[in-house]
N, C-alpha and C positions, 0 to 999 in steps of 0.2 A: 513409502506414506505410512506412517504411524496411525494406528488407530487409537483412539479413544475413549471407547465404550460408550461416548454418552449419545444420548439422542436426545433429539428435541422437535417440539411437533409444530407445523409451521401455520400461524394464526393468519383470520379471515383478510388480513390486510398484505400476507406475503411476508410475514414479518418472523425472525427466530431470534432469541435469547443467546448470545455468547455466554456461554458457564463463566463465574469468576476466576476459578481456578486456568482456564487458557488465555483469558483476556492478563491475566496477573504473569502468568508463562510468556505471552506474546508484547508484554509491555504493552497494553494496549489500554490508555485511559478514556474511562467511560464518556470523558464531556468531548475531548478535542481530538483524540487519533482516529483514524478513518479505513477503511479495509478496503483494497482493491477486490475485485470479481472477476474471475477467471472460470471459460468453460473448456473442459477437455473431455470431448467424446460424451460421456454419461456420467462428468463428475462435474460438480461445483468448487471452486478452489478460491478458498479466502485468504487473503493476505494482508499482513500489515502495510499499510501504503506509505511507501518514503519516499518526496520529492527528489527529483533525481533530474541530470542534465538530458537536456533534447538530444545532444551529438553522440555525449560517451556515457552516457548513465550514472557517473558520479554523484553521490549525494553530499557532498561535502563543500561549503563553498558556492552555495548557488543563489540567484539571485535573478529578480524576473525582469525581464526585456519583453517588451509588447506580449505581454502575458506569457511566455514561456518564461521555462526554468533554463538560465544558460549555468554552468558551473565558471571560477575563475580562470580555469587554466584554459577554454576553449574560448572564453572572451579575450585574451591574450592571443591566439593563435588567431581568433579571426581579426583584431587589430593588425596584427601582422603582416596581413592580403594585400 
């Protein structure tokens, strides 16, 4: 894990601001992109959210089916059953 040297305070509502340099580097648009939050022991890890297939994790050619994302390849495999 690489340290950026950037420190931000948490406000009274529990929010932090991601610096513009990090948002640009990670291609996170302040209007529409989401960030996933993970906990690993004493670490909070933020990751740019990329919607992916429920079955294989592929993020290409995904569609919603009953509220879940499924890629075209998995749809084809399921249809063949």
